[in-house]
LUMSE-945924 format. One record per residue: x, z, y of N, C-alpha, C, CB in turn. Coordinates in steps of 0.1 Angstrom, whole numbers, plus 5000, padded with zeros to 4 digits. Glycine has a CB too. Layout:
BEGIN
XZYXZYXZYXZY;...
This chain:
BEGIN
500850004988500050005000500950005012499050125000;500549925023501249925035500950055043500849795043;502050125047501850245054502050225069502850345050;503050145073503250125088503949995090504050245093;503849955103504449825108504949855122503449705107;506249815124506849835137507349705142507949945137;507049665155507549545160508249575174506349445162;509349505176510049515189510449375194511349605187;509949345206510249215212509949095203511749205215;508749105197508248995188507148925194507849055174;507248795197506248705203505848775217505048685194;504648815218504148885230504249035229502748845233;504749085219504749235217506149285221504449275202;506049375231507349445235507749555225507249495249;506749645223506949755214505649795208507549875221;505549795194504349835187504549905174503449705185;503850005172503950075159502550105154504750215160;502250055142500850075136500950155123500249935134;500050245122499950325109498750275102499850475112;498850225090497750165083497150275074498250055074;495850255071495050335062494550255050493950405069;494150325040493550255029492150205033493350345016;491550115024490250065027490249935036489450165035;489249905043489049785050489249805065487649715047;490249735070490549735085490349605091492049785087;489649595102489349475109490249465122487849455112;490549345125491449315137490649215145492849275133;490249255158489549165166490149145180488049215168;489649055187490249025201489948885205491749055201;490148865218489848725223490848625218489848735238;490448505218491248395214492548395222490548255215;493648385215494948385222495548525225494848305235;494848625222495248765225496448805216494148865223;496648735204497748765196497348835183498748855203;496048805178495648865166496448835154494148825163;497048715154497848675142499248725142497848525141;499648795153501048845154501348935142501248925167;500449025139500649115128500849045115499449215126;500048935112500248855100501548785100499048765099;501948725112503148655113504348745110503348585127;504248865115505348965113505449005098505149095121;504349025092504449055078504948935069503049095073;504548815074505048695067506548695067504448575073;507148725079508548725080509248835072508948745095;508648945072509149055064509049035049508449185067;508248945045508048905031508848785028506648895027;509848745036510748635033510448505039510748615019;509448495049509148375056510348325065507948395065;510248195069511248135077511248185091511147985076;512348225096512448275110512648165120513648375111;512148195132512248095143512648175156510948015145;513648125163514048195175512948205186515248125182;511948105184510748105194509848225192509947985192;510148305181509348425179509848545186509248455164;510948535193511548635200510848645214513148625202;510448755219509848765232510748715243509448915235;510148645252510848575263511648685270509948505273;512948655272513848745279514648845270513048825289;514248855258514848945248515948875240513849015239;516948945236518048885228517748885213519348965230;516848965208516548965194515149035192517649035186;514649005180513349075176513649155164512248965173;512949275163513149365152511749385146513849495156;511649375132510449405125510749495114509849275120;509849595112509949685101508649725094510649825105;508649745081507349785075507749885064506649655068;506849975062507050085052505850075042507150225059;506150075029505150065018505250185009505349935010;504050225004503950324994503850254981502750424996;504850274972504850204959504850294947506150114958;504250414950504150524940503350474927503550644945;502450384929501650334918502050204912500150334922;503250154916503750024911505050054904504049934923;504850104891506050144883506950024880505550194870;506449904878507249794875508149754887506349674871;507549754899508349724911509449834913507449714923;509049964911510050064912511250044903509450204909;510950004890512049984880512949874885511349954867;512349764890513149644895514049694906512249534899;513549764915514349804927515449904923513449874937;515149994914516150084909517250014901515550194900;516849914894517849834886518849764896517149734877;518349724907519149654917519849744927518349554925;519649884925520249974934519649984947521749944935;518349944948517649944961516650054963516949814963;516550144953515550254954516150374947514250214948;516150494954516650614948515750664936516750724958;516350744928515650784915514250834917516450884908;514050924927512750994928511950934941512951144929;512450834947511850784959510650694955512850694967;509550684963508450604960507950534973507250694955;508850514983508550434995509550324996508550525007;509050215001509950095003509950055017509449974994;511050045023511250005037511849865038512050105045;511149775045511649635048511949625063510649525043;513149565066513549555080514149415081514549665083;513849355093514349215096514749205111513449105091;515849145114516249125127516548975129517649205130;515948915140516048775143516748765157514648705143;517848685158518548675170518148545177520048685169;518648525189518248415197518648275192518748425211;519548275182520048155176519248115163521548165172;518248205161517348175149517848235136517148035148;519048295137519548365125518948495123521148375126;518848535111518248665108519048745098516748645103;518848875098519348975088518249055082520449065095;518349065069517249135062517749255055516549045052;516949365053517349485047516149535038517849585057;516549595027515549665018516049805016515349585004;515349905021515750045021517150065026515650095006;517449995037518750005043519849925037519150145043;519549855026520649765020520349625024520549785004;521449555027521349415031520749335019522749355034;519849245022519049175012518949025016517649235010;518648945006518448795008516948765010519048714996;516648655015515248615017514648595003515148485025;515448554993514848544980514448674975515848474970;515148774977514848914973513548954980515949014976;513448934994512248965001511048894995512448935016;511148774992510048694987509548744974510348544986;510548774965510248824952509548964952511448834943;510049054961509449184962508149174969510449274969;508049094980506849074987505749024980507148994999;505948944969504948884962504148984954505448784952;504649104952503949214946503449314955504849284936;503549294968503149394978501849344986504249414988;501949214991500849164999500449024995501249175014;499248994996498748854994497948815007497848844981;498448715013497848675026496948545024498948645037;495748555028494748445027494448405041493448485018;494948285045494648255059494648105062495648325068;494348075075494347935079495647865077493847935093;496747935081498047875081499047945072498647875096;498548035064499448105055499848015043498748235049;501048045038501547975026500848045015503147985025;499647995013498648065004499248064989497347985004;499348184984499848204970499048124960499948344967;497648114963496848044953497047894952495348074957;497947844961498247704959499347684948498847654973;499847784943500947774933500447814919502147864937;500847734910500347754896500747894891500947644887;501947934894502348064888501348174893503748104893;500948174906500048274911498648254905499948264926;498248134903496948104896496948164882496547954897;497948134875498048184861498048334860499348124854;498848394870498948534870497548604873499948584880;496848544882495448594886494548584874494848514898;494548474867493748454855494148564844493848314849;495448584842495948674832495548814835497448664830;495548854848495148984853493649004850495449004867;492848904853491448904850491148924835490748784856;491848844827491648854813492048984807492448744806;493049054813493549184808494249174795492349274807;494949064792495649054780497149074782495348914773;497549174789498949194792499849204780499149324800;499349284769500149294757500349164750499549394748;499349084750499348954744500348864751497948884743;500348864764501248784772502748834770500948794787;502948964770504249014767504848974754504249174769;503948984744504348934730504748794730503248964720;503948704737504248564738505648544744503148494746;505948614755507248594762508348634753507248674775;508148754746509248804737509448704726508848944732;508448664719508548564708509148434712507248544701;508848394725509448264730511048284731508848234744;511448394736512848424737513548424723513148554745;512848494714513448494700513548354695512548584691;512548274697512548134692513748054698511248064694;513848064712514847994719516248034714514748014734;516448164712517748214707518048154693517848364707;517048154684517248104671517547954671516048134662;516747884679516947744680518347704686515847674689;518847784696520147764701521247784691520347854713;521047894683522047924672522147804662521748054665;520947754659520947634649521547514655519447604645;521247484668521847364674523347384676521247344688;523847504679525247524681525947504667525547664686;525347554657525947534643526047394640525047614633;524947314643525047164640526147104649523747104643;526247134661527247074670528647114667526847104685;528847224661530147284659530547274644530247424664;529747194636529947204622531447174618529147094615;532047074624533447044620534447154625533846904627;534147194637535047304642534947434634534647334657;533647464630533447584622534047574608531947614621;534047444603534747424590536247454591534447284585;536847404601538247434603538547574604538847354614;537747644612537947784615537747864602537047834626;536747824594536447894581537647874572535147844575;538147754571539347724563540547814566539747574563;540747834579541847914584541648054579542047904599;540448104582540148244578540148274563538748284584;539748174555539748184541541148194536539048064534;542048114542543548114538544148254541544248004544;543848304553544348434557543848544548544048464571;542548534545541948644537542448634523540348624536;542748514517543348504504544748554503543348354500;545448534514546848584514546848744514547648534526;545948794522545848944522545249004510545148984535;544348924504543748964491544848984481542648864486;545748894480546848904470547649024472547748774471;547849064485548649184488547949304483548949194503;546549304484545749414479546149544485545749414464;546349544498546749674504545549764505547349644518;545749884501544749984502544750074515544750074489;543650124518543650214530544650334528542250264534;545550364537546450474536547650444527545750594531;547750324521548850294512550150294519548650164504;550250244531551550234538552150374539551350174552;551450474542551950614544552450664531550850704550;551550644520551950704507553150634501550750694497;553250504502554450434496555750464503554150284496;555650494516556850534524557250674519556550534539;556350764517556650894513557350894499555450984513;556750824490557250804476558650744476556250724467;558750644485560050574486561150664490560050454495;560850754500561850844506562250944495561250924518;561350984486561651084476562551024465560451134469;562250894462563150824452564450794458562450694447;564550754470565850724476566750844478565550664490;566150964478566951084480566751184468566551164493;566551124456566351204444567551284441565951114433;568751224441569951304437570151414447571151204437;570051394459570251504469569251614467570251444483;568051574464566951674463567251764450565551614461;567651704439568051784427569151874430568351684416;570251824436571451904439571052024448572551814445;570351994458569952104468569052204461569252044480;568152164453567252254446568052344436566152184438;568952284428569652364419570652464426570452274409;571252414436572152504444571452624450572952424455;570252594456569452704462568952804451568252644469;568652754439568152844428569352934424567652754416;570552884424571652964420571953074430572952874418;571753044443572053134453571053254453572053074467;569753214449568753314449568653394436567353254452;568753314425568453384412569653394403567453304405;570853344408572053354399572553494397573153274406;573653514389574153644385574553724398575453634376;575053664408575353734420574553684432576853714424;573253634428572353584438571553694446571353494432;570653644454569953734463569153834455569053644472;568453784445567653884437568553994431566853804426;569653954426570554054420570954164431571853994414;571354114443571754204453570554294458572254124466;569354234458568154324462567954434452566854234463;568154394439568054504429569054614430568154434415;570254574433571354674435570954764447572754604438;570554714458570154794469569054894466569654704481;568054844458566954934455567455044446565854844447;568355014437568955114428569655224435569855054417;570355184446571155284454570155374462572055204463;569155314468568255384477567255474470567655294487;566855434458565655504452565855654450565455434438;567055694445567255844442567055924455568555864436;567355874466567355954479566055924487568555914487;565155844482563955804491563155924493563155704483;563156034484562256144487562856234498562056224474;564156214501564856294511564756224525566256324507;564956094525564956024537563755924537566355944539;562755954545561555864545561955714548560555914555;562955694556563255564560563755484548564255564571;564355554539564755484526563555424519565655574517;562555504519561255464513560755334519560255574513;560755334533560355214540561155094536560355234555;562455114535563355004532563054954518564855054533;562755044509562455004495561254914495562255124486;560254944503558954864504559354724509557954934513;560154714519560554584524561354504514561354604537;562254574507563054504497562154454486564154604491;561154524482560154474472559454344477559154584468;559154344489558454234495559354114495557854254509;560654134499561654024500561853974486562954074506;561954064476562154014462560953924457562254134453;559753964461558553884458558653744464557253954462;559053744477559153614484560253524478559453634499;561353594474562453514467561953454454563653604465;561053524447560553474435559653354437559653584428;558853354448558053234451558953114455557153264463;560053144462560953034466561552974453562053084475;561953054444562553004431561552924424562953124422;560252964424559252884417559052744423557852964417;559052744437558952614444560052524441558752634459;561252584441562452504438562452454424563752584441;561952534415561852484401560852364400561352594392;559752364407558852254407559552124412557652284415;560352144423561052024428561951964417561852064441;562652054411563652004401562951944389564452124395;561751994386561051934374560351804378559952034370;559951774391559251654395560151544399558251694405;561251574405562151474410562951414399563151534421;562951274399563651214388564451094394562751164377;565451054388566250944392565650824385567750964389;565050724393564350614387564650484396562850634386;565850424394566250314402565250194401567650264397;564550174390563650064389562450084397563250044374;561850204397560750234406561050224420560150374402;562250274424562750264438562850124442564150334439;563350034434563449894437562049834439564249814427;561049874431559749814432559049864445558849864420;559249984449558650034461559349964473558850184462;560649944473561249874484560749734485562849874481;560449674474559949534474558549544480559849474460;557749644477556349654482556349674497555649774475;557249764502557449784516557749654523558449894519;558649584517559149454524557949354525560349394515;557149354514555949264515554949304526555249264501;554749424527553849474537554349444551553549634536;555649474553556249454566556249304570557749504567;556449214560556549074562555149014567556948994550;554049064560552749014564552349084577551749054553;552749204579552349264592552949184604552849414592;554249144602554849064613554148934614556349044609;553748874603553148744603551848744611552848684589;551048854609549748874615549848954628548748924606;551048974633551249054645550549184645550848964657;550749264635550149394633551149494629548949384623;550949614632551749724627551349744612551549854635;552449774604552149794589550949884586553349844582;550849994594549850094591548450034595550050224599;548349924603547049864607546749744600547149844622;547649704590547449574583546149574575548549544574;545749684569544549694561543349674570544449834554;543349734582542249704592542149554596542349794604;543349494598543349354601542749274590544849304603;542949304577542349234566540849244566542949294553;540349364569538949384570538249304581538549534571;538949304592538449224604538349074600539449244616;539349024594539348884590538148854580540648844583;537948944571536848934562535448934569536849044551;535349024579534149034587533848904595534149154596;534948854601534848724609534448614600536148694616;535048614588534648504578533248514574535548514566;532748634572531348644568530348604580530948794565;530748634592529948594603529948444605530448664616;531148384603531348244604530548164594532748204604;530548214582529748154571528248164574530048224558;527848274580526448284584526048194595526048434588;527048174605526748084616526747944612527748104627;527547914601527647774597526547734587528947754590;525747834583524647814573523447744581524247944566;523547614583522547544591521147554584522947404593;521147554571519847564565519047694568519947544549;519847804567519247934570518847934585520248044567;519747884594519447894608518247804611520647844616;518147694604516947604607515647674602517147474599;515747744591514547814586514147924596514847864572;515148004601514948104610514348054623516248184613;514847944628514247884640512847834638515047754644;512547784626511147734623510247854622511047654610;510647964616509848084615509548144629510548184606;510648144637510448204651509448114659511848214658;509547984657508647894664507147924660509047754662;507047934647505747954641505048094646505747964626;505948194647505448324652505048314667506548434650;505848234674505548224689504248144690506748144696;504148034683502947944685501648024681503047814677;501748104670500548184666500148274677500848264653;501048344683500748434694500348364707501848534697;500948254710500648174722499248114721501748064724;498848064708497548014707496448124709497347954693;496748244704495848354707495748374722496348484700;496848364729496848374744496048264750498248374750;496148144745495348034750493848054748495747904743;493548104737492048134734491548244744491848184720;492348344746491948454756491848394770492948564755;492748304773492748244787491448164788494048164790;491148084778490047994779488748074781489947904766;488548184774487348264775487348324789487348374765;488548374794488548444807488348334818489948514809;488848214816488748104826487248074828489547984822;486548074818485148034819484348144826484448024805;484648274824484048384831484348384845484348514824;485748374848486148384862485648264870487748384863;485548144864485048024871483548054875485147904862;482848104866481348134869481248234880480648184856;481948344879481848454889482248394903482648574885;483348324903483848274916482848164922485248204914;482348074914481447974919480148044924481047874907;479748144917478448214922478748274936478048314912;479848334938480248404950480348304961481448484949;480948184958481148074968479748034974481847964962;478748034966477447994971476948084982476347994960;477448214982476948304992477848295005477048444987;478948225004479948215015479948085023481348245010;478748035025478547905033479247795026479047925047;479347795013479847685005478847644995481247724999;477647624999476547584990476847454984475147584997;476647444971477047324964478447314959476747204972;479247414964480647414960480747444945481447524968;481747384938482047404924483447454923481847274916;483647544913484947594910485147604895485147744917;486347554891486647544877488147574875486247414871;488447644864489847674860490147574849490047824857;491147494851491447394840492747444833491747254847;492647434820493747464811494247334805493447574801;495347284809495847154804497047184795496247064816;497147114784498247134775499647114782498247034763;500547194778501947194784502947214773502047294796;504147184777505247214767505347364766506647154773;505747414753505847554751506747624761506347584737;506347734766507147804776506847954774506747764791;507648034781507548184780506148234783508548254789;505448164792504048204796502948134788503848174811;503348054778502248004769502347854768500948044774;501247794763501147654760500347564769500547644746;499947614781499147544790499447564805497647574787;499147454812499147464827497847524831499347324834;497847614841496647674847496447614861496747824847;495347554863495047494876493647534881495147334876;493647574893492347604900491847484907492447724910;490647434903490047314909488847354916489747204898;488547284928487447314936486847184942487747414947;485547184944484847084951484047164962484046984942;484347144974483547224984482347144990484547264996;482347024987481146944991480446874979481646825001;479146884980478346834969478646684967476846854972;478846644954479046504951480546464951478346424960;481446554955482846524955483446574942483546584968;484546504937485146544925485946674927486046434919;486146744915487046864915488446824918486846944902;489146894927490546864930491246994931490646784943;492646994930493447114932493147184945494947094930;493247314946492847394958493547334970493247534956;494847314970495647284982495147144987497047274978;494547064979494146924984492646924987494446824973;491847014982490447004984489847094994489747024971;490647194999490047295008490847315021489947435001;490047335032490747365044491147505045489747335056;491847545056492347685056491347785055493147705069;490247765063489147865062488447865049488147835073;488247745043487647745030488547805019487347595026;489847785020490747835011490747995012492147785014;490648045024490648185025489348245019490648225040;488248175020486948225014487048214999485748145020;487648104994487848094980488748214975488447964976;489748244982490548354979489748484979491748374989;488848504988488048624989487148624976487148625002;486548514973485648504961486448544949485048364960;487648484947488448514935488848664935489748424935;489248714946489648854946488548944943490248894960;487348914948486148984945485848984930484948934953;486048864924485748854910486748924901485748704906;488048914905489048984897489049134898490448934902;488749174910488449324913489649404910487349364905;489449514902490549614899491649554891489949734893;491449444885492549384876493749344884491949264868;493549304897494649244904495649354907494149184918;496949314906498049404908498549424922499149364899;498149324931498649334945497849434953498649194952;498449534958497649644965497049604978498449764966;497749514986497249485000496849345001498449525010;495649315006495149185008494849165023493949154999;495349045028495049015042494348885043496449005050;493248885051492448765053492448725068490948785048;492948605071493048565085491948465088494448495087;490948505096489848425100489148355088490348315109;488848445078488148405066486748355070488148515056;486248395082484948365086484848235094484348485094;485848155095485848035103484747945098487147965102;483847895107482847805104481547855098483347695095;481447995098480248055093479548145103480548135080;478448195100477748285109476548345102477348215122;475848425109474548485104474748565091473648375102;473848525082473748605069475048585061472648555061;475648465062476948445054478048535060477348295056;478048555073479048645078478848785073479048645094;477648825072477348965067477848975052475848995068;477648865045478048865031479548875030477648735024;480248805039481748815039482148965043482348725050;481449015052481749155056481549255044480949205068;480449235037480149325026481149305015478749295020;481549185012482549155002483949225006482749004999;484349205018485549265023485549415022485949225037;484349475026484149615025484249665011482749655032;483649595002483649634988485049614982482649554980;485749514986487149484982488049604986487649354987;487649654998488449765004488349894996488049795018;487349904987487250024978488350024967485850034972;488849904965489849884954491249844959489349784944;491249794971492549744977492649794991492649594976;493849784997493949795011493749655017495349855015;492749635026492349505031492449505046490849475026;493049405051493149375065492549235068494649395071;491649225078491049095081491049075096489549095075;491448955100491348905113490048835115492548825118;489148865124487848805125487348785139486848885117;486548685141485848665154484448705154485948515158;483948745142482448765140482148915140481948695128;481148955148480749095148480149135135479849125159;479549045128478849085115479949125105478048965110;481149065106482249095097482949225102483248985096;483149225115483949345121483149475119484149315136;481849465119481049595117481249665104479549565120;481749585094481849645081483249715079481649535070;484149705088485449765087485349915087486349715097;486149975078486250125079487150165091486850175065;488050085094488850105107488749975115490350135103;488949985128488749875137489849875147487349875144;490649765148491749755158491349635167493149735151;491749655180491449555190492749505196490549605201;492949375196494149305202493749255216494649195193;494649285225494349245239495649205246493649345247;495549125256496749085264496649155278496848935266;497849175283497949225297499249175303497949385297;499249175317500449125324501149245331499949025334;502449235332503249335339504449275344503549455329;504649275357505849225363506149075360507149305359;505049005360505148855358505248815343506248805365;505148915334505248875320503948915313506448945313;503548845302502348875294502748945281501648735291;502049045278502249125266500949135258502849265270;501149165245500049185236500149335231500049085224;498949395229498849525225497749545215498649625236;497849645206496749675197496349815198497249645182;495049835200494449975201493550005189493649985214;493650125184492850175174491550225180493550285165;490450175177489150205183488450325177488250085183;487850405186487050515181485550465181487150645190;484650555179483250515177482750445190482350635174;483050505202482550455215483150315218482850555226;484550315217485150185221484850075211486750205222;484650115198484250015188482849955191484250085174;481950035196480649985199480849885211479750095204;481649915220481849815232482449685227482749885242;483449695217484049575212483049495204485249615203;482249555196481249475189480249415198480449565179;479949485209479049435220479649315226478649545230;480949325229481649205235481649085226483149245238;481849105213481748995204480348935203482249045190;479349025205477948975205477548895217477049085203;477948955229477448895241478448845252476648995248;479748855249480748805258481248925267480148705268;481948885278482648985286481649085293483448915297;480449035297479449115303478649195293478549035313;478949325292478249405282477049475288479249505276;475849445283474649505288474249615279473549395289;473249695284472749795275472049735262471649885283;471549625264470849555252471949525241470149435256;473049455246474049425236474749545230475149325242;474849655238475449775233474549835223475749875245;473249835225472249895215472349805203470849895221;472449675205472449585193473749615185472449435198;474849635192476149665185476049795178477249675195;475449905184475250035178474450025165474650135187;473349945166472449925155473149855143471149845159;473949755147474749685136475749775129475449565143;476449855137477349955131476650055122478150025142;475450095127474750195119474250135106473550245127;473850005106473449945093474649915084472749815097;475749865090476849835082477649955077477849745089;477650055085478450185082477550305084479750195091;476550315076475550425078476250565078474550425068;477450575072478050705071478850735084479050715060;478950635093479750655106478850725116480350525111;479450765127478650835137478550735149479350965142;478850605147478650515158477250485161479450375155;476850515173475350495177475250475192474550615173;
């Protein structure tokens, strides 16, 4: 929802700040007063083309800002956060644009520099403008298709169709790449198979490099290990070894231990040392028993180490990482074989296409049913909007498969009896197009995702009862959306929940435009002016009060 709009040195506006409310707001004023300034400003803030002629005469630049509440637009919030344009817990969106005298402009989204493409993309989900000179969104097929899909309410079906289309395209691409790269893949597979075969012959096991090096070191130093073990055993357990000396010490100290307590402590320590010496002898004995002199085994292990080192160098790998290198080559070979399996890829592509078409056909059926209902509702509403005899139809024409389905969606209209149905942009004038937009929005109702709708002179060429119908439709639309309408007709203006008046004034030889928010009294005067001209009589004022009382019975305008 649009919360506020600020303009500085824009067209006839020197300085203006407007706070918007929910519901239906009308904007009135004399011809040429600048009623469309607000719409022009919003169009620029939503990515429209800038023109230096929009800068107020005598100023160096124009500044425009708008603030939106996007708390109920989760998808838009997610997009903005993904682009780094919205803080984690923020739910307001600020758009800002500066236009200089050379026609150049700078754009910002929440204080971050932005492109016009970003403004247009974001703006398409914020405001829809229906007007005489607006770049009407309903002229574009994407907007027409989106409106129909929103009316149909098949969001999950549409999401499935898009997802399955992507799956199909990826599968088809993989199959085509495999066909195009068949010769290259064959050469790559041959290279990997040769490498894998060479490493298969080596049959290197995980952790083998460490274990073979340890075993080799023991065999290479077997003689030294045996000699050291036997010598150490003799020192500890020999006739004059450590154990013998400990026993002699114990024998000397034992008789006197009851006299000198410290001798007793020494005897305890000697007993512990003797036990440790026994464990050392046992370990040395194990070494002597296990170490053997085996020149043949040593030579075999040296050959094994040489083989590992040679292949490690060949494949530019450390010996301890050669087993991982082997596994990597095997994995690459498996992936390559899968990628080169064109038959499997072709089958997967066909299955993905079938799944997509099944879901897309369900989407087409849902669209066809919704198109018939929406066409009927819109055509019926057009009869009430001074378009008697007008016909409206939604055409679904076959199209090449796409993420959005299997058909083109086109809105066709005939505004004059006896004329053929033609696309909206070619068959309707600006005012008629705005009324068609009003009829469509009224039919779609709460399904539409765009929170703010703007209608510029939707009442052109109508009057009387039709104007009252337009007012009632806009008022009703305002219960579901934020609606702003520029109007010349009092029958439409009287239905607004809020009423703004645009006027011009002169100061120091310059002309300025201003907008005033009307209260009950000033609103009655404005409706009276629209009814009777500049000279407001008691009769026109009473007529205006009666019109407001009928259109807004809950108001206190009288």
